[in-house]
C-alpha positions as CSV (number, residue, x, y, z in Angstrom):
1,M,88.5,76.8,107.6
2,L,91.7,78.4,108.8
3,N,89.8,81.6,109.7
4,D,87.6,79.5,112.0
5,Y,90.7,78.1,113.8
6,I,92.3,81.5,114.1
7,A,89.2,82.9,115.7
8,K,89.6,80.4,118.5
9,M,93.3,81.2,119.2
10,W,94.4,82.6,122.5
11,F,95.2,86.1,121.3
12,K,91.7,86.4,119.8
13,T,90.0,85.5,123.1
14,L,91.7,88.0,125.4
15,S,89.6,90.2,127.5
16,D,89.7,94.0,127.4
17,G,91.5,94.0,130.7
18,D,94.2,91.7,129.4
19,L,94.6,93.7,126.2
20,K,95.6,96.8,128.3
21,K,98.7,95.0,129.5
22,E,101.6,95.9,127.2
23,R,103.2,92.5,127.1
24,M,99.9,91.0,125.9
25,A,99.2,93.8,123.5
26,A,102.7,93.2,121.9
27,V,101.7,89.6,121.3
28,V,98.4,90.5,119.9
29,R,100.0,93.0,117.5
30,A,102.5,90.4,116.3
31,Q,99.8,87.8,115.8
32,N,97.5,90.1,113.9
33,K,100.4,91.0,111.7
34,A,101.0,87.3,111.1
35,V,97.4,86.7,110.2
36,E,97.6,89.3,107.4
37,N,100.2,87.1,105.6
38,V,98.8,83.6,105.8
39,D,97.4,83.2,102.2
40,D,99.8,80.4,101.1
41,F,99.7,78.8,104.6
42,G,95.9,78.9,104.7
43,F,95.6,77.5,101.2
44,S,97.9,74.6,102.0
45,V,95.9,73.8,105.2
46,N,92.5,74.1,103.5
47,I,93.3,71.9,100.5
48,A,94.4,69.2,102.9
49,L,90.8,69.1,104.2
50,A,89.4,68.2,100.8
51,K,87.5,65.0,100.5
52,S,90.0,63.8,97.9
53,N,93.3,62.8,99.4
54,V,95.3,64.3,96.5
55,E,96.8,67.0,98.6
56,R,97.3,65.1,101.8
57,T,100.9,64.3,101.0
58,P,104.3,64.7,102.6
59,L,104.9,67.4,100.1
60,N,102.0,69.5,101.2
61,A,102.9,68.9,104.9
62,G,106.3,70.4,104.0
63,N,104.6,73.3,102.4
64,I,102.6,74.0,105.5
65,K,105.8,74.1,107.6
66,N,107.6,76.2,105.1
67,Y,104.8,78.7,104.7
68,Y,104.6,78.9,108.5
69,K,108.3,79.8,108.7
70,S,108.1,82.3,105.8
71,E,104.7,83.9,106.4
72,I,104.0,83.7,110.2
73,E,107.3,83.5,112.1
74,P,108.7,86.8,110.7
75,A,105.9,88.6,112.6
76,F,107.4,87.5,115.9
77,K,110.9,89.0,115.4
78,D,110.4,91.9,117.9
79,L,109.0,89.7,120.7
80,S,110.9,88.2,123.6
81,D,111.9,84.6,123.5
82,A,109.0,83.6,125.9
83,Q,106.5,85.5,123.7
84,K,107.8,83.8,120.6
85,I,107.2,80.4,122.2
86,L,103.8,81.5,123.3
87,C,102.8,82.5,119.7
88,R,104.2,79.3,118.3
89,I,102.1,77.3,120.7
90,D,99.0,79.3,119.8
91,W,99.6,78.4,116.1
92,C,100.3,74.8,117.0
93,I,96.9,74.5,118.7
94,C,95.4,76.2,115.6
95,L,96.8,73.3,113.5
96,Y,95.5,70.8,116.0
97,R,92.0,72.2,115.3
98,F,92.8,71.4,111.7
99,L,93.6,67.8,112.6
100,D,90.4,67.6,114.6
101,D,88.4,68.5,111.6
102,L,90.5,66.3,109.3
103,R,89.4,63.2,111.2
104,R,85.8,64.0,110.1
105,V,86.7,64.0,106.4
106,P,85.2,60.8,104.9
107,R,87.7,58.0,104.8
108,A,90.6,60.3,105.6
109,S,91.5,58.3,108.7
110,W,91.5,55.0,106.7
111,E,94.1,56.2,104.1
112,I,97.8,55.4,104.5
113,Q,98.5,58.6,102.6
114,T,96.9,60.6,105.4
115,A,99.1,58.8,107.9
116,R,102.2,59.8,105.9
117,F,101.0,63.4,105.7
118,L,100.6,63.6,109.5
119,S,104.0,61.9,110.0
120,A,105.6,64.5,107.7
121,L,103.8,67.3,109.5
122,G,105.2,66.2,112.8
123,L,102.7,68.1,114.9
124,R,102.8,65.8,117.9
125,E,106.6,66.1,118.3
126,K,106.4,69.8,117.8
127,W,103.8,70.2,120.5
128,A,106.0,68.3,123.0
129,E,109.0,70.5,122.1
130,L,107.1,73.7,122.4
131,K,105.4,72.8,125.7
132,D,108.7,71.9,127.3
133,A,110.3,75.1,126.0
134,W,107.3,77.2,127.3
135,Q,107.6,75.6,130.8
136,K,111.2,76.5,131.0
137,A,110.7,80.0,129.6
138,E,107.8,80.8,131.9
139,A,109.7,79.6,135.0
140,A,112.4,82.2,134.2
141,L,109.8,85.0,134.1
142,P,109.1,87.2,137.1
143,E,105.8,86.4,138.8
144,G,104.1,89.6,137.5
145,E,105.1,89.0,133.9
146,R,103.7,85.5,133.5
147,Y,100.6,84.6,131.4
148,P,98.1,82.8,133.6
149,S,95.3,83.0,131.1
150,F,97.5,81.4,128.5
151,D,98.4,78.6,130.9
152,A,94.7,77.9,131.4
153,Y,94.2,78.0,127.6
154,V,97.0,75.5,127.1
155,T,95.7,73.1,129.8
156,T,92.2,73.1,128.4
157,A,93.5,72.7,124.8
158,E,95.7,69.7,125.8
159,T,92.8,68.0,127.7
160,E,90.0,68.6,125.3
161,L,91.7,68.8,122.0
162,I,95.3,67.7,121.7
163,R,95.2,64.4,123.6
164,P,92.0,63.1,122.0
165,V,93.3,64.1,118.6
166,D,96.7,62.4,119.1
167,L,95.1,59.2,120.4
168,F,92.7,59.2,117.4
169,W,95.4,59.6,114.8
170,E,97.8,57.2,116.5
171,R,95.2,54.5,116.5
172,H,94.1,55.1,113.0
173,A,97.7,55.4,111.7
174,R,98.3,51.9,113.1
175,Q,95.2,50.6,111.4
176,A,96.1,52.4,108.2
177,R,99.5,50.8,108.2
178,Y,97.9,47.4,108.9
179,R,95.5,47.8,106.0
180,N,98.2,49.1,103.7
181,G,100.4,46.1,104.7
182,L,97.5,43.8,104.0
183,K,96.9,45.4,100.6
184,Q,100.6,45.0,99.8
185,L,100.4,41.4,100.8
186,V,97.3,40.9,98.7
187,R,99.0,42.6,95.7
188,L,102.1,40.5,96.3
189,A,100.0,37.3,96.5
190,A,98.2,38.4,93.3
191,A,101.5,39.1,91.5
192,V,102.9,35.8,92.7
193,F,99.8,34.1,91.5
194,V,100.0,35.8,88.1
195,V,103.7,34.9,87.7
196,Y,102.8,31.3,88.8
197,V,100.0,31.1,86.2
198,I,102.2,32.6,83.4
199,G,105.1,30.4,84.4
200,S,102.8,27.4,84.6
201,Y,101.4,28.2,81.2
202,S,104.7,28.9,79.5
203,M,106.5,25.9,81.0
204,G,103.5,23.7,80.6
205,V,103.5,22.3,84.1
206,G,101.2,22.6,87.1
207,Y,97.5,23.0,87.6
208,P,97.0,26.3,85.7
209,A,98.6,24.8,82.6
210,K,96.2,21.9,82.9
211,V,93.1,24.1,83.3
212,L,94.3,26.3,80.4
213,N,94.8,23.2,78.2
214,H,98.5,23.9,78.0
215,L,100.0,21.1,80.0
216,K,103.4,20.0,78.6
217,P,103.3,16.3,77.7
218,V,105.8,14.4,79.9
219,L,106.9,10.8,80.3
220,V,105.7,9.4,83.6
221,S,106.2,6.1,85.4
222,E,103.3,3.7,85.7
223,K,102.9,4.4,89.5
224,H,102.4,8.1,88.8
225,I,99.6,7.8,86.2
226,M,95.9,7.7,86.8
227,D,94.0,4.5,86.2
228,L,93.9,4.2,82.4
229,N,90.5,2.4,82.8
230,E,89.0,5.9,83.7
231,F,89.8,7.0,80.1
232,P,88.3,5.2,77.1
233,P,90.6,4.6,74.1
234,V,90.5,7.5,71.7
235,S,88.7,6.7,68.5
236,I,91.3,6.8,65.7
237,A,89.9,7.5,62.2
238,D,93.2,6.5,60.5
239,Y,96.9,6.2,61.2
240,N,100.1,5.6,59.2
241,A,103.8,6.0,59.1
242,S,105.8,8.1,56.6
243,T,108.1,5.1,55.9
244,I,107.7,1.3,56.1
245,L,110.3,-1.4,55.8
246,T,109.4,-3.7,53.0
247,G,110.9,-6.8,51.3
248,D,111.5,-8.8,54.5
249,P,110.3,-12.3,53.7
250,D,110.3,-13.3,57.4
251,R,108.2,-10.5,58.9
252,N,105.6,-7.9,58.1
253,W,106.7,-4.5,59.4
254,S,103.5,-2.7,58.3
255,D,102.3,0.5,60.1
256,R,99.1,-1.5,60.8
257,N,101.1,-3.2,63.5
258,L,101.2,0.0,65.5
259,M,97.6,-0.3,66.8
260,D,96.8,-4.0,66.3
261,G,96.7,-4.6,70.1
262,D,99.7,-7.0,70.0
263,P,103.1,-5.8,71.2
264,K,104.8,-8.8,69.6
265,T,104.1,-7.3,66.2
266,A,106.0,-4.2,65.2
267,W,106.4,-1.4,62.7
268,A,109.8,-0.6,61.3
269,E,111.1,2.2,59.1
270,G,112.7,1.6,55.8
271,E,115.3,4.4,55.6
272,P,119.1,4.1,55.5
273,D,119.5,6.6,58.4
274,A,117.3,5.0,61.1
275,G,114.3,7.1,60.1
276,Y,115.4,10.5,61.4
277,N,112.6,13.1,60.9
278,K,110.2,10.4,59.8
279,R,106.9,10.3,61.6
280,L,103.9,8.3,62.8
281,Y,100.6,10.0,62.2
282,F,97.3,9.5,64.0
283,N,94.1,11.1,62.9
284,I,91.4,11.3,65.7
285,T,87.8,10.9,65.0
286,D,85.7,14.1,65.6
287,K,88.3,15.7,67.8
288,G,88.9,14.2,71.3
289,D,90.6,14.6,74.6
290,V,94.0,12.9,74.8
291,H,95.0,12.0,78.3
292,Y,97.8,9.5,77.7
293,I,99.8,8.0,74.9
294,V,101.3,4.6,75.6
295,I,104.2,3.5,73.5
296,Y,105.8,0.0,73.4
297,N,109.2,1.0,72.1
298,G,111.3,-1.1,69.7
299,D,110.7,-4.7,68.6
300,Q,109.2,-6.3,71.7
301,R,108.8,-9.8,70.3
302,T,111.7,-10.9,72.5
303,E,114.4,-9.2,74.5
304,K,117.0,-10.2,71.9
305,D,114.9,-8.7,69.1
306,Y,114.4,-5.6,71.2
307,Y,118.1,-4.9,71.6
308,N,119.1,-6.0,68.1
309,S,116.9,-3.3,66.4
310,N,117.0,0.5,67.0
311,R,114.6,2.0,69.5
312,L,113.1,5.5,69.7
313,R,115.2,7.8,71.9
314,T,114.1,11.4,71.4
315,V,110.9,12.3,69.6
316,T,108.8,15.4,68.9
317,L,105.2,15.0,69.8
318,R,103.2,17.4,67.5
319,L,99.6,18.1,68.4
320,D,97.3,19.5,65.7
321,D,99.9,21.9,64.3
322,K,103.5,23.0,64.6
323,F,102.6,25.5,67.4
324,Q,102.1,22.5,69.8
325,E,105.4,20.6,69.6
326,Y,107.1,18.9,72.5
327,K,110.4,17.2,72.8
328,L,110.4,13.9,74.8
329,T,113.1,11.4,75.6
330,L,111.9,7.8,75.9
331,K,113.6,5.2,78.1
332,D,115.5,2.3,76.6
333,T,113.3,-0.4,78.2
334,M,110.8,-3.0,77.3
335,G,107.2,-2.8,78.3
336,P,104.9,0.2,78.0
337,Q,106.0,3.8,78.4
338,Y,103.4,6.4,79.4
339,I,103.3,10.0,78.1
340,R,100.9,12.1,80.0
341,V,99.3,14.6,77.6
342,E,96.1,16.0,79.1
343,K,95.0,18.0,76.1
344,K,91.5,18.7,74.9
345,D,89.9,18.8,71.4
346,I,92.8,17.2,69.5
347,D,92.3,16.5,65.8
348,R,95.5,14.7,65.0
349,L,99.0,14.0,66.4
350,W,102.4,13.1,65.1
351,I,105.3,11.2,66.7
352,I,108.5,12.4,64.8
353,I,111.8,10.6,65.2
354,N,114.7,12.8,66.3
355,S,117.2,10.2,67.6
356,V,117.4,6.5,68.4
357,Y,119.1,4.0,70.6
358,S,121.2,2.0,68.2
359,G,120.5,-1.7,67.7
360,G,123.1,-4.4,68.0
361,T,122.7,-6.1,64.6
362,E,119.8,-4.5,62.7
363,D,119.8,-0.9,61.6
364,R,116.1,-0.5,61.6
365,T,114.0,1.6,64.1
366,C,110.9,-0.2,65.4
367,V,107.8,0.6,67.5
368,S,105.7,-2.3,68.6
369,E,102.5,-0.6,69.7
370,V,100.9,2.8,70.3
371,K,97.8,3.3,72.4
372,I,96.0,6.6,72.9
373,F,93.6,7.2,75.8
């Protein structure tokens, strides 16, 4: 493609009459010498026109400028300052023809990488610099040594080539930056979403954890729970406690009291250490969804009985296996306490005693009722 651009350069279009003028002949000789050494320069220009954007990079833009300085500029060393500027402008217009063809490469104008390539090439700024330098240099030339055909060439090139190309790439560079910014925003949003989902899953809070069946059980107040009437009681195949207080002639502290529907009956442990690490076990019929566990802590027969005996303080809620264990702290209050669970397909669960609120007169840990919805 570079050969096509060179064929349209000013020095290639001079008439026979112009070529007889020594000052123009000197320029033509220098330009022809430059053309003989453009292999690397031409290669860098041509690969930037490939459909793939692999070589449209700031690095290749730097190569084009470096090869221009090393392969083309040396051919101008014997020219006058005005002639050197003329030759540089001719090559600048040559590169503008390259930009004109580049905009026809599929999707090139849509790529932010192309915008970065053009920015590194800096052709628009170079054109403004050279044009200003040429106007000053030509004004200093005697009337008979000026280059009217070159002036006409520059005027036509600026009107028909340079301005349309600059406007096109300026507009598409803005659009490319906008699209790239939008892509970055989408990537950032996606990254934030992934972090949110991972964080929700690992911490067990939020909607993603709920959808992924990994919501962390948490104690909630009654005003923050959904209507329990929406959830049927979970069918329990069997339940028991790993310890039971026996030998009390006045009361039955059986684990059957845990789910008898009466908060005024209670289970109590029979250990000397308040039942630390002992557990209440519930086996669910045919797996089921567990939304809430309702616990009536302590002995709720009366307020006096409640504070005389130990009450659960911190417990471990284990679901199915040891990989689903959650630490919970219950309140020291009478009445129901609600643990939101929101887990699917649960086979069994354990409530394991970690610590207790100490009773006033009786060293026994009690639970009056457990309901599972």
